[in-house]
C-alpha positions, 0 to 999 in steps of 0.5 A: 388482453385489453386494448387501450381506449385512449392515449395522449401526448402533452408537451410543456413547450407546446401547451396549446398543441393537440397531438390527437392525430399523432400515430405515435407516443413520444417518451424520451426521458424529457420531464417536460414531455409525457405520454398517457395510455388509458384502459377501461378495466371496469368490465374485467373484474378483480385485477390482481396483477397487470403488466404493460409492455411498450416497445420502441420503434427506433433506437435511442441513446436516451432510453429509460432504464428498464423497470419491472412493476405490477 
């Protein structure tokens, strides 16, 4: 299991705001707001498949539809 080495949130409405101290990432389907998570995989070797699981901390009616990818 890998743990993220960095994460970030960006919002078009607040381009000069630094969310570096935020304890959550926000994803709400708004194309003007995005969150990123970075992993260092160089020390792992050859990667043949990866699964990323994210869990919502509260409910929403605007949740993204389920997707499965590798």
